[in-house]
C-alpha positions in Angstrom: 8.2 29.1 6.0 10.9 27.8 8.1 10.5 24.3 9.5 14.1 23.3 10.0 13.8 23.6 14.0 11.0 21.1 14.0 12.5 18.2 16.0 11.1 14.6 17.1 12.8 12.1 19.4 11.4 8.4 18.8 11.5 6.4 21.9 8.3 4.4 21.7 9.7 0.9 21.0 12.3 -0.8 18.9 12.0 -3.6 16.2 14.6 -6.3 16.4 15.0 -9.6 14.5 14.5 -11.5 17.6 10.9 -10.2 18.2 10.0 -10.3 14.4 7.2 -12.6 13.0 8.4 -14.9 10.1 5.7 -14.0 8.0 4.9 -10.1 7.2 1.2 -10.6 7.4 1.2 -11.7 11.0 3.9 -8.9 11.7 1.3 -6.4 10.2 -1.7 -7.8 12.1 0.3 -7.6 15.4 1.3 -3.9 14.5 -2.1 -2.9 13.1 -4.2 -4.6 16.3 -1.6 -2.5 18.6 -2.7 0.6 16.7 -6.3 -0.2 16.3 -6.5 -0.6 20.2 -5.7 3.2 20.7 -9.2 4.0 19.0 -7.7 6.8 16.8 -10.0 7.7 13.8 -9.3 6.0 10.7 -6.6 3.5 12.0 -7.0 1.7 8.7 -6.1 4.6 6.5 -3.3 4.0 4.0 -1.7 6.1 1.2 -1.7 4.5 -2.3 0.7 5.5 -5.0 -0.1 4.9 -8.6 1.4 5.8 -11.9 -0.9 6.9 -15.0 0.1 5.9 -18.9 2.4 9.0 -18.9 4.3 7.9 -16.0 3.1 10.5 -13.6 2.5 9.5 -9.9 -0.4 10.2 -7.9 -0.8 9.6 -4.2 -4.1 9.7 -1.9 -5.6 8.1 1.3 -7.9 5.2 1.0 -9.3 2.7 3.6 -8.0 -0.9 4.3 -11.3 -3.0 4.5 -9.9 -6.7 4.5 -6.8 -8.5 4.8 -7.4 -12.0 3.6 -5.8 -14.8 1.6 -2.7 -12.7 1.3 -4.3 -9.4 -0.1 -5.2 -6.3 1.1 -8.3 -4.9 -0.2 -9.7 -1.6 -0.9 -12.8 -0.4 -2.8 -13.3 2.8 -5.3 -14.8 3.9 -8.5 -13.0 2.0 -11.3 -13.3 5.2 -13.4 -11.7 7.3 -11.0 -8.2 8.6 -11.5 -6.7 5.9 -9.2 -9.1 3.1 -10.9 -7.7 4.0 -14.3 -4.1 4.1 -13.1 -4.3 0.6 -11.6 -6.5 -0.6 -14.8 -3.4 0.7 -17.0 -0.5 -0.1 -14.4 -1.7 -2.4 -12.0 1.3 -2.0 -9.3 0.9 -0.1 -6.3 2.7 1.2 -3.4 0.8 1.6 -0.1 1.7 3.5 3.1 0.6 3.0 6.6 1.6 5.9 8.9 1.0 5.3 12.9 2.3 8.5 14.3 1.5 7.9 17.9 3.4 4.5 17.8 6.5 6.1 15.5 5.6 3.3 12.8 5.4 3.3 9.2 4.5 0.1 7.2 5.3 0.2 3.3 3.7 -2.4 0.9 4.7 -2.8 -2.7 2.6 -5.3 -5.1 0.6 -6.4 -7.9 -3.1 -5.2 -8.1 -6.1 -7.0 -9.4 -9.7 -6.4 -9.3 -11.7 -8.6 -6.9 -14.9 -10.4 -8.0 -18.5 -8.5 -8.7 -19.9 -10.9 -6.1 -17.4 -9.9 -3.4 -17.8 -6.4 -4.2 -21.7 -6.8 -4.1 -21.7 -8.1 -0.9 -19.5 -5.3 0.9 -21.7 -2.9 -1.0 -24.5 -4.1 0.9 -22.8 -3.5 4.3 -22.1 0.4 3.6 -24.3 2.9 5.3 -27.3 4.1 3.2 -25.5 7.7 2.4 -22.4 6.1 1.4 -24.3 3.8 -1.2 -25.8 6.9 -2.3 -22.8 8.8 -2.7 -21.0 6.0 -4.7 -23.8 5.8 -7.2 -24.5 9.5 -7.7 -20.6 10.5 -8.2 -18.7 9.9 -11.1 -15.5 10.1 -9.3 -12.6 12.4 -10.7 -14.8 13.9 -13.3 -15.5 17.6 -13.6 -18.6 19.0 -12.2 -19.9 22.7 -12.5 -20.3 23.2 -8.8 -21.2 21.6 -5.6 -25.0 22.5 -6.0 -25.0 20.4 -9.1 -23.4 17.5 -7.1 -26.0 17.8 -4.6 -28.9 17.8 -7.1 -27.5 14.5 -8.3 -27.2 13.2 -4.9 -30.9 14.2 -4.1 -32.1 12.6 -7.3 -30.6 9.3 -6.4 -32.2 9.6 -2.8 -35.4 10.2 -4.4 -35.1 7.2 -6.7 -33.7 4.8 -3.9 -35.4 5.8 -0.7 -33.8 4.9 2.8 -34.8 1.1 3.3 -34.6 0.6 -0.4 -32.2 -1.7 -1.9 -29.3 0.5 -3.8 -27.9 -1.4 -6.7 -23.9 -1.1 -6.6 -22.9 1.1 -9.7 -21.5 -1.2 -12.5 -18.2 0.9 -12.3 -17.6 0.3 -8.7 -15.8 -2.3 -6.7 -12.5 -3.5 -4.9 -9.0 -4.0 -5.7 -6.9 -6.6 -3.9 -3.1 -5.6 -3.4 -1.0 -9.1 -3.5 2.0 -7.6 -1.8 5.8 -8.2 -3.1 7.4 -6.6 -0.5 7.0 -5.0 3.1 9.0 -2.7 5.1 8.2 -2.3 8.6 9.5 1.1 10.0 10.1 1.9 13.8 11.5 5.1 15.0 14.4 5.3 17.3 16.4 7.7 19.0 19.2 9.4 17.1 17.9 8.7 13.9 19.0 5.0 14.1 15.7 3.8 13.2 14.9 0.2 12.7 14.1 -0.7 9.1 13.0 -4.3 8.5 12.2 -5.7 5.1 10.2 -8.9 3.9 10.9 -9.8 0.2 8.8 -12.6 -1.5 11.3 -14.8 -3.4 10.2 -18.0 -5.0 7.2 -18.0 -2.9 9.2 -17.5 0.2 9.6 -14.4 2.6 13.1 -13.4 3.4 14.1 -10.9 6.0 16.6 -8.3 5.9 17.6 -5.1 7.8 18.3 -2.0 6.0 20.5 1.0 7.4 18.3 4.0 8.4 
Protein backbone atom coordinates (compact mmCIF):
# COMPACT_ATOMS: atom_id res chain seq x y z
CA UNK A 1 0.00 0.00 0.00
CA UNK A 2 1.76 3.09 -1.28
CA UNK A 3 0.68 6.32 0.45
CA UNK A 4 3.75 8.51 0.04
CA UNK A 5 2.18 10.69 -2.64
CA UNK A 6 -0.74 11.80 -0.48
CA UNK A 7 -0.22 15.52 0.11
CA UNK A 8 -2.24 18.29 1.75
CA UNK A 9 -1.70 22.04 1.71
CA UNK A 10 -2.83 23.74 4.92
CA UNK A 11 -4.16 27.25 4.42
CA UNK A 12 -7.22 27.59 6.66
CA UNK A 13 -5.84 29.86 9.38
CA UNK A 14 -2.88 30.87 11.51
CA UNK A 15 -2.26 30.81 15.25
CA UNK A 16 -0.23 33.82 16.35
CA UNK A 17 0.67 34.97 19.83
CA UNK A 18 -1.09 38.29 19.21
CA UNK A 19 -4.43 36.46 18.81
CA UNK A 20 -4.12 33.96 21.66
CA UNK A 21 -6.30 33.79 24.74
CA UNK A 22 -4.24 33.95 27.92
CA UNK A 23 -6.16 31.01 29.37
CA UNK A 24 -6.13 27.67 27.47
CA UNK A 25 -9.72 26.87 28.42
CA UNK A 26 -10.83 30.08 26.69
CA UNK A 27 -8.71 29.20 23.66
CA UNK A 28 -10.23 25.71 23.58
CA UNK A 29 -13.77 27.09 23.85
CA UNK A 30 -13.11 29.49 20.98
CA UNK A 31 -11.80 26.74 18.70
CA UNK A 32 -14.44 24.22 19.75
CA UNK A 33 -17.34 26.59 19.13
CA UNK A 34 -15.91 27.46 15.71
CA UNK A 35 -15.76 23.76 14.81
CA UNK A 36 -19.17 22.91 16.28
CA UNK A 37 -20.76 25.58 14.09
CA UNK A 38 -19.83 23.44 11.07
CA UNK A 39 -22.36 20.87 12.39
CA UNK A 40 -20.05 17.94 11.77
CA UNK A 41 -21.08 14.70 13.45
CA UNK A 42 -19.34 14.01 16.78
CA UNK A 43 -17.58 17.36 16.97
CA UNK A 44 -16.94 16.52 20.64
CA UNK A 45 -15.08 13.29 19.86
CA UNK A 46 -11.65 12.97 21.42
CA UNK A 47 -9.05 10.22 21.39
CA UNK A 48 -7.76 9.32 24.83
CA UNK A 49 -4.57 7.37 25.45
CA UNK A 50 -4.04 5.37 28.63
CA UNK A 51 -1.34 3.03 29.94
CA UNK A 52 -2.01 -0.24 31.76
CA UNK A 53 -0.15 -1.77 34.70
CA UNK A 54 2.38 -3.37 32.31
CA UNK A 55 3.14 -0.08 30.57
CA UNK A 56 1.17 -0.98 27.43
CA UNK A 57 -0.54 2.03 25.81
CA UNK A 58 -4.09 2.01 24.40
CA UNK A 59 -6.01 4.62 22.46
CA UNK A 60 -9.71 5.01 21.69
CA UNK A 61 -12.38 7.59 20.88
CA UNK A 62 -14.74 8.87 23.58
CA UNK A 63 -17.16 11.80 23.65
CA UNK A 64 -16.45 14.91 25.70
CA UNK A 65 -19.61 15.71 27.66
CA UNK A 66 -18.68 18.82 29.65
CA UNK A 67 -15.94 21.34 30.33
CA UNK A 68 -16.52 22.85 33.75
CA UNK A 69 -14.49 24.07 36.71
CA UNK A 70 -11.24 23.46 34.84
CA UNK A 71 -12.07 19.83 33.99
CA UNK A 72 -12.90 17.86 30.84
CA UNK A 73 -15.54 15.23 31.62
CA UNK A 74 -16.38 11.98 29.84
CA UNK A 75 -18.26 8.83 30.87
CA UNK A 76 -17.53 5.10 30.71
CA UNK A 77 -17.78 1.78 32.50
CA UNK A 78 -15.16 1.79 35.25
CA UNK A 79 -14.57 -1.91 34.61
CA UNK A 80 -13.70 -1.31 30.94
CA UNK A 81 -10.11 -1.46 29.73
CA UNK A 82 -9.76 2.34 29.80
CA UNK A 83 -11.50 2.55 33.17
CA UNK A 84 -9.12 0.02 34.69
CA UNK A 85 -6.11 1.73 33.12
CA UNK A 86 -7.13 5.07 34.60
CA UNK A 87 -7.80 3.66 38.05
CA UNK A 88 -4.29 2.12 38.03
CA UNK A 89 -2.48 4.98 36.29
CA UNK A 90 -4.60 8.17 36.49
CA UNK A 91 -2.76 10.09 33.76
CA UNK A 92 -4.25 10.64 30.32
CA UNK A 93 -3.46 12.18 26.96
CA UNK A 94 -6.45 13.46 24.99
CA UNK A 95 -6.50 14.53 21.35
CA UNK A 96 -9.07 16.50 19.35
CA UNK A 97 -8.59 16.40 15.56
CA UNK A 98 -10.63 18.94 13.63
CA UNK A 99 -9.70 18.11 10.06
CA UNK A 100 -11.93 20.61 8.29
CA UNK A 101 -10.19 23.49 10.08
CA UNK A 102 -6.74 21.87 9.99
CA UNK A 103 -6.48 21.91 13.78
CA UNK A 104 -5.49 19.62 16.61
CA UNK A 105 -5.62 20.10 20.37
CA UNK A 106 -3.62 17.83 22.66
CA UNK A 107 -4.30 17.79 26.41
CA UNK A 108 -2.32 15.96 29.06
CA UNK A 109 -3.41 15.76 32.66
CA UNK A 110 -4.49 13.89 35.75
CA UNK A 111 -7.78 12.01 35.92
CA UNK A 112 -10.22 11.65 38.82
CA UNK A 113 -13.62 10.00 39.13
CA UNK A 114 -16.47 12.46 39.44
CA UNK A 115 -19.08 12.08 42.17
CA UNK A 116 -21.76 9.40 41.90
CA UNK A 117 -24.38 12.15 42.12
CA UNK A 118 -23.00 13.94 39.07
CA UNK A 119 -22.79 10.66 37.16
CA UNK A 120 -26.38 9.79 38.04
CA UNK A 121 -27.56 13.23 36.95
CA UNK A 122 -25.95 12.75 33.54
CA UNK A 123 -27.11 9.12 33.20
CA UNK A 124 -30.71 10.25 33.67
CA UNK A 125 -30.38 12.51 30.58
CA UNK A 126 -29.21 9.70 28.28
CA UNK A 127 -31.59 8.22 25.69
CA UNK A 128 -33.44 5.12 26.88
CA UNK A 129 -31.56 2.68 24.63
CA UNK A 130 -28.21 4.14 25.71
CA UNK A 131 -29.18 3.59 29.35
CA UNK A 132 -30.15 -0.02 28.60
CA UNK A 133 -26.93 -0.56 26.67
CA UNK A 134 -24.83 0.68 29.57
CA UNK A 135 -26.76 -1.50 32.02
CA UNK A 136 -26.56 -4.63 29.86
CA UNK A 137 -22.92 -4.45 28.79
CA UNK A 138 -19.93 -5.48 30.88
CA UNK A 139 -17.74 -3.32 28.70
CA UNK A 140 -14.47 -4.86 27.43
CA UNK A 141 -15.35 -8.34 28.76
CA UNK A 142 -15.38 -11.30 26.31
CA UNK A 143 -18.78 -12.59 25.15
CA UNK A 144 -19.65 -15.66 23.10
CA UNK A 145 -21.35 -13.97 20.17
CA UNK A 146 -23.63 -11.13 19.06
CA UNK A 147 -26.81 -13.03 19.84
CA UNK A 148 -25.75 -13.46 23.46
CA UNK A 149 -25.27 -9.71 23.75
CA UNK A 150 -28.66 -9.03 22.16
CA UNK A 151 -30.30 -11.49 24.56
CA UNK A 152 -28.80 -9.62 27.51
CA UNK A 153 -30.02 -6.35 26.03
CA UNK A 154 -33.55 -7.69 25.57
CA UNK A 155 -33.59 -9.01 29.15
CA UNK A 156 -32.84 -5.53 30.50
CA UNK A 157 -35.46 -3.99 28.22
CA UNK A 158 -38.02 -6.40 29.63
CA UNK A 159 -36.94 -5.63 33.19
CA UNK A 160 -36.93 -1.87 32.60
CA UNK A 161 -39.48 -1.04 29.87
CA UNK A 162 -39.34 2.34 28.17
CA UNK A 163 -40.81 4.99 30.43
CA UNK A 164 -39.50 3.37 33.60
CA UNK A 165 -36.40 4.48 35.49
CA UNK A 166 -33.29 2.59 34.42
CA UNK A 167 -30.86 2.55 37.37
CA UNK A 168 -27.31 3.61 36.64
CA UNK A 169 -24.94 0.62 36.89
CA UNK A 170 -22.78 0.70 40.02
CA UNK A 171 -19.62 0.41 37.91
CA UNK A 172 -20.46 3.25 35.50
CA UNK A 173 -19.75 6.95 35.72
CA UNK A 174 -17.64 9.91 34.78
CA UNK A 175 -13.97 10.75 34.73
CA UNK A 176 -12.67 14.32 34.90
CA UNK A 177 -9.42 15.26 33.16
CA UNK A 178 -7.55 17.97 35.05
CA UNK A 179 -5.22 19.42 32.40
CA UNK A 180 -1.55 20.10 33.09
CA UNK A 181 -0.73 21.08 29.51
CA UNK A 182 -2.42 21.99 26.21
CA UNK A 183 -0.96 22.07 22.74
CA UNK A 184 -2.86 23.90 20.01
CA UNK A 185 -1.76 22.93 16.48
CA UNK A 186 -2.76 24.89 13.40
CA UNK A 187 -1.73 23.53 10.01
CA UNK A 188 0.23 25.98 7.85
CA UNK A 189 1.56 25.92 4.31
CA UNK A 190 5.00 24.43 3.70
CA UNK A 191 4.77 22.42 6.93
CA UNK A 192 5.52 25.56 8.98
CA UNK A 193 2.69 24.64 11.33
CA UNK A 194 1.84 26.73 14.40
CA UNK A 195 2.29 24.86 17.70
CA UNK A 196 1.41 26.75 20.86
CA UNK A 197 1.82 25.11 24.27
CA UNK A 198 0.23 26.13 27.56
CA UNK A 199 1.89 24.63 30.67
CA UNK A 200 0.53 24.83 34.21
CA UNK A 201 3.33 26.04 36.49
CA UNK A 202 2.64 27.05 40.09
CA UNK A 203 -1.06 27.49 39.32
CA UNK A 204 -0.28 29.83 36.41
CA UNK A 205 -0.41 29.10 32.68
CA UNK A 206 2.74 29.81 30.69
CA UNK A 207 2.71 30.03 26.88
CA UNK A 208 5.44 28.97 24.47
CA UNK A 209 5.83 28.13 20.79
CA UNK A 210 7.31 24.89 19.46
CA UNK A 211 9.01 24.40 16.13
CA UNK A 212 6.84 22.27 13.81
